[in-house]
C-alpha positions as CSV (number, residue, x, y, z in Angstrom):
1,M,-14.3,18.1,-4.9
2,P,-16.9,19.4,-7.3
3,A,-15.3,17.5,-10.1
4,L,-15.3,14.3,-8.1
5,Y,-19.0,14.8,-7.3
6,L,-19.7,15.4,-10.9
7,I,-17.8,12.3,-12.1
8,L,-19.3,10.1,-9.4
9,S,-22.9,11.2,-10.2
10,V,-22.5,10.9,-14.0
11,Y,-20.7,7.5,-14.1
12,S,-22.2,4.5,-12.6
13,V,-19.8,3.6,-9.8
14,N,-20.1,0.0,-8.7
15,S,-18.0,-0.1,-5.6
16,P,-16.1,2.1,-3.1
17,V,-12.9,0.9,-4.7
18,D,-14.0,2.5,-8.0
19,S,-14.9,5.7,-6.2
20,A,-11.5,5.8,-4.5
21,L,-9.8,5.1,-7.9
22,Y,-11.7,8.1,-9.5
23,A,-10.8,10.3,-6.5
24,G,-7.1,9.3,-6.7
25,Q,-7.0,10.0,-10.5
26,L,-8.6,13.4,-10.0
27,V,-6.2,14.3,-7.2
28,F,-3.3,13.2,-9.4
29,I,-4.4,15.3,-12.3
30,A,-5.0,18.3,-10.0
31,E,-1.6,18.0,-8.4
32,I,0.2,17.7,-11.7
33,T,-1.6,20.7,-13.0
34,L,-0.8,22.7,-9.9
35,L,2.8,21.7,-10.0
36,V,3.1,22.9,-13.6
37,I,1.5,26.2,-12.6
38,R,3.8,26.6,-9.6
39,V,6.9,25.9,-11.7
40,I,5.8,28.4,-14.3
41,L,5.2,31.1,-11.7
42,A,8.4,30.3,-9.9
43,R,10.5,30.5,-13.1
44,K,9.1,34.0,-13.6
45,I,10.2,35.1,-10.1
46,L,13.4,33.0,-9.4
47,A,16.2,31.7,-11.6
48,F,16.4,27.9,-10.9
49,T,16.5,24.6,-12.7
50,F,14.0,21.9,-12.0
51,P,15.5,18.9,-10.2
52,W,14.7,16.3,-12.9
53,K,17.4,14.0,-11.8
54,N,16.0,13.8,-8.3
55,L,12.5,13.4,-9.6
56,L,13.6,10.4,-11.7
57,K,15.4,8.8,-8.7
58,Y,12.4,9.1,-6.4
59,S,10.0,8.0,-9.1
60,F,12.2,4.9,-9.9
61,A,12.3,4.0,-6.1
62,S,8.5,4.4,-6.0
63,A,8.1,2.2,-9.0
64,V,10.3,-0.5,-7.5
65,M,8.3,-0.4,-4.3
66,A,4.9,-0.5,-6.1
67,T,6.0,-3.4,-8.2
68,C,7.1,-5.4,-5.1
69,L,3.8,-4.6,-3.4
70,L,1.8,-5.6,-6.4
71,V,3.5,-8.9,-6.7
72,V,2.7,-10.0,-3.1
73,E,-0.8,-11.2,-2.1
74,H,-3.1,-8.3,-1.0
75,P,-3.8,-8.5,2.7
76,T,-7.3,-8.4,4.2
77,R,-6.4,-7.7,7.8
78,I,-5.3,-4.3,9.0
79,S,-2.3,-5.7,10.9
80,A,-1.0,-7.5,7.7
81,T,-1.6,-4.3,5.8
82,M,0.6,-2.3,8.2
83,L,3.3,-4.9,7.8
84,Y,3.1,-4.6,4.0
85,I,3.3,-0.8,4.3
86,M,6.5,-1.2,6.4
87,F,7.8,-3.7,3.8
88,G,7.2,-1.2,1.0
89,G,8.8,1.6,2.9
90,I,11.9,-0.5,3.6
91,I,12.2,-1.4,-0.1
92,Y,11.8,2.3,-1.0
93,L,14.4,3.4,1.5
94,I,16.9,0.7,0.3
95,V,16.5,1.6,-3.3
96,L,16.7,5.3,-2.5
97,L,19.8,4.9,-0.3
98,A,21.5,2.9,-3.1
99,M,21.0,5.8,-5.6
100,D,20.9,9.1,-3.7
101,K,23.8,10.6,-1.9
102,D,21.6,13.2,-0.1
103,A,19.4,10.4,1.3
104,R,22.5,8.6,2.7
105,E,23.7,11.9,4.3
106,L,20.3,12.5,5.8
107,V,20.2,9.0,7.4
108,K,23.7,9.6,8.8
109,A,22.6,12.9,10.3
110,I,19.6,11.2,11.8
111,L,21.7,8.5,13.4
112,V,24.1,11.0,14.8
113,E,21.2,13.0,16.3
114,I,19.7,9.8,17.8
115,K,23.1,8.8,19.4
116,S,23.5,12.3,20.9
117,A,20.0,12.2,22.3
118,I,20.6,8.8,23.9
119,N,24.0,10.0,25.3
120,R,22.3,13.1,26.9
121,Q,19.8,10.9,28.7
122,I,22.4,8.5,30.1
């Protein structure tokens, strides 16, 4: 937050969108920095390999979703925005299910749990 305050006071910010963009960039930089620090500390304590393959799968699914959402017209109403969010989530899930075996197994386990919960209530 101090870095955000400093940046917003030094640079002339013309709109709330610019402020949100600066905030998002700072959060992104902070999260990447903290991730690197956590991985370095974890490697000193535990023996593990970083899941680069999974990171690439999820990043690719996110990129496909973001590309699809950037192509469509940006909504101005909250109800349309919620529909676009659901649309993006469905695209992300479809791409992820096509690539990731663990995601498919998780969906199967969720469906089994839902079926058993429905059967218990009947």
